[in-house]
C-alpha positions in Angstrom: 17.4 7.0 -59.3 16.0 7.1 -56.0 17.9 6.6 -53.1 18.4 6.5 -48.7 17.2 10.4 -48.0 14.4 9.8 -50.2 12.9 6.8 -48.8 13.5 8.0 -45.3 11.0 11.0 -46.2 8.3 8.9 -47.4 8.9 6.9 -43.8 8.0 10.1 -42.7 5.2 10.8 -45.0 3.5 8.3 -45.0 4.0 5.5 -41.8 4.1 8.3 -39.5 3.9 11.9 -38.6 6.8 13.5 -37.4 7.6 12.8 -33.8 8.2 16.4 -31.8 10.0 16.6 -28.3 9.3 19.7 -26.6 12.9 21.4 -25.1 13.7 20.3 -22.2 10.5 17.9 -21.6 10.3 14.3 -21.4 8.7 12.0 -24.2 7.9 8.5 -24.8 10.0 6.8 -26.3 7.9 5.0 -29.3 6.6 8.6 -30.2 10.6 9.3 -31.4 10.9 6.3 -32.6 8.2 5.3 -34.2 7.4 1.9 -35.9 10.6 0.6 -34.3 8.6 -1.5 -31.4 7.1 -2.8 -34.3 10.1 -4.4 -36.6 11.7 -5.8 -33.1 8.9 -7.9 -32.4 9.8 -9.6 -36.1 12.3 -12.8 -35.6 15.7 -12.0 -35.9 15.3 -13.6 -39.5 12.6 -11.8 -40.3 14.9 -8.7 -40.8 18.3 -9.3 -40.5 18.5 -8.3 -44.2 17.9 -4.5 -43.0 18.9 -2.2 -40.8 16.6 0.1 -38.6 18.1 3.3 -37.7 16.5 7.2 -37.4 17.6 10.6 -37.2 16.6 13.8 -35.0 15.7 16.7 -37.3 15.0 20.4 -37.1 13.4 23.0 -39.6 13.9 19.5 -42.2 17.9 19.3 -41.6 19.5 16.9 -39.6 19.3 17.8 -35.8 23.6 17.4 -34.6 24.9 18.4 -31.4 22.1 17.1 -29.3 22.0 15.2 -26.1 20.1 12.8 -25.6 18.9 9.8 -22.7 16.5 7.1 -22.9 15.1 6.9 -18.8 13.3 3.7 -17.6 10.6 3.2 -15.2 14.0 2.2 -12.2 15.1 5.7 -13.0 17.8 5.1 -15.1 19.4 6.8 -17.2 21.0 5.4 -20.8 22.6 8.3 -23.0 21.5 7.5 -26.7 24.4 9.2 -28.7 23.8 11.8 -31.9 25.9 11.8 -34.2 27.1 15.0 -36.5 24.1 13.6 -39.2 21.7 13.3 -36.6 21.5 9.7 -36.4 21.2 8.2 -32.8 24.3 5.5 -32.4 22.1 3.5 -30.3 18.3 3.1 -29.5 16.5 1.3 -27.3 15.8 -2.5 -26.7 12.3 -3.9 -27.4 12.6 -4.4 -23.5 13.3 -1.2 -23.1 9.9 0.4 -25.2 7.8 -2.5 -24.1 8.0 -0.9 -20.7 7.3 2.9 -21.4 10.8 4.2 -21.3 10.8 7.9 -22.0 13.4 10.1 -23.8 15.0 13.6 -22.9 16.5 16.1 -24.9 18.6 18.7 -24.1 17.2 20.8 -26.0 16.5 24.8 -26.0 13.3 25.6 -24.1 11.4 26.9 -27.4 13.1 23.9 -29.5 10.8 21.9 -32.1 12.0 18.0 -33.4 11.0 16.0 -35.6 12.8 12.5 -36.3 13.2 10.6 -39.3 13.3 6.7 -39.5 15.8 5.6 -42.3 16.4 1.9 -43.6 19.6 0.1 -45.5 19.8 -2.8 -46.7 22.2 -5.2 -44.8 24.7 -5.4 -48.1 28.9 -5.1 -48.0 30.2 -3.2 -50.6 31.7 -5.2 -53.2 32.4 -5.1 -56.7 30.4 -8.1 -57.3 27.0 -10.2 -55.7 25.5 -13.0 -56.1 22.4 -12.0 -58.0 19.8 -14.6 -55.7 21.4 -12.9 -52.5 20.4 -9.5 -53.7 16.9 -10.9 -55.1 16.2 -12.5 -51.1 17.7 -8.4 -49.8 14.1 -6.9 -51.8 12.1 -9.2 -51.2 12.8 -9.8 -47.4 13.3 -6.3 -46.8 9.7 -5.3 -48.9 8.4 -8.5 -46.2 9.9 -6.7 -43.1 8.6 -3.4 -43.7 4.5 -5.0 -44.2 5.1 -6.7 -40.8 6.0 -3.6 -39.2 3.7 -1.5 -40.5 0.9 -3.7 -39.5 -2.8 -2.5 -40.6 -0.7 0.7 -42.5 0.7 -2.4 -45.0 -0.9 -0.8 -48.1 0.7 2.4 -46.9 4.2 1.0 -46.9 6.9 1.9 -49.7 8.1 -1.2 -52.3 11.0 -1.5 -52.8 11.7 -2.7 -56.9 15.0 -2.5 -56.2 19.5 -1.6 -55.2 21.0 1.1 -56.0 24.9 0.7 -55.9 26.2 4.8 -55.3 29.2 5.6 -57.4 29.4 2.6 -58.8 29.7 4.3 -62.2 28.8 0.8 -63.7 27.8 -2.9 -63.8 26.2 -6.1 -65.6 23.9 -8.6 -64.9 25.6 -12.0 -65.9 23.6 -15.2 -66.7 24.7 -18.8 -66.4 25.6 -19.1 -70.5 28.0 -16.1 -70.1 26.4 -13.4 -71.8 25.8 -10.2 -70.0 23.4 -7.0 -70.1 24.5 -3.5 -69.2 22.3 -2.4 -65.3 21.0 0.8 -65.6 22.8 4.1 -63.9 22.8 7.6 -62.9 25.4 10.1 -62.5 27.5 6.9 -61.2 24.6 5.2 -59.2 24.0 1.5 -60.6 20.7 -0.1 -59.7 19.4 -3.5 -59.8 15.8 -4.6 -59.9 16.0 -8.2 -59.6 12.9 -8.0 -61.7 14.5 -6.7 -64.6 16.7 -9.4 -64.2 14.9 -12.6 -64.0 17.8 -15.9 -64.5 20.3 -13.3 -63.6 23.7 -15.0 -61.7 25.7 -12.5 -60.7 25.8 -8.3 -60.5 28.8 -6.9 -61.7 30.4 -3.0 -61.1 33.3 -1.2 -62.0 34.1 0.3 -58.8 33.1 -1.3 -54.9 30.0 1.4 -54.6 30.2 4.2 -52.2 26.9 2.8 -50.4 24.1 0.7 -51.3 20.9 1.7 -50.8 17.2 0.6 -51.6 15.7 1.4 -54.9 11.8 2.8 -55.2 11.1 3.8 -58.7 7.7 5.3 -57.3 9.1 8.2 -55.2 
């Protein structure tokens, strides 16, 4: 089963090379947060079903314990906290990116870093979903990714469905009351709208630990 980590790697390799920052240097925020400006330029309704985050990485692993600050043209500094998984807990705004804000990392002088763009569906873990809501999440997320990718849209990942981690098992329920089991692997249940056309509900055995996108090609 394909999970968010696989998608993150694909985003780095396909949509943009890792942004590197030398220790103690101030670098353009747009290089550390590739495609964030394009995503934020979309209408809020176009990106309402997808959450974008970024993780700082070093040697392919999460870089935790690093202090970062956004520096604007006026000299104003805004801390950008990084959690224990290397994820930025706050991101620059569209206005800050367009104003050429810089990012400063408080790291050793010889350190090199990259950033991973992570995408998550905006869905709360539950045991039952309206299948139309799930299908809309996949469709609208793919649309947002393509629009943000612009000229590189053909190289952008295409999500086929959603993966429900640790849900154990699940079924797609149809309007006539019939049900078909959903594929699962190691407790992760996958729903692909295209494989269950006409389904009304999706029911899971357990509340999933997380809901991720599913990309069978990765």
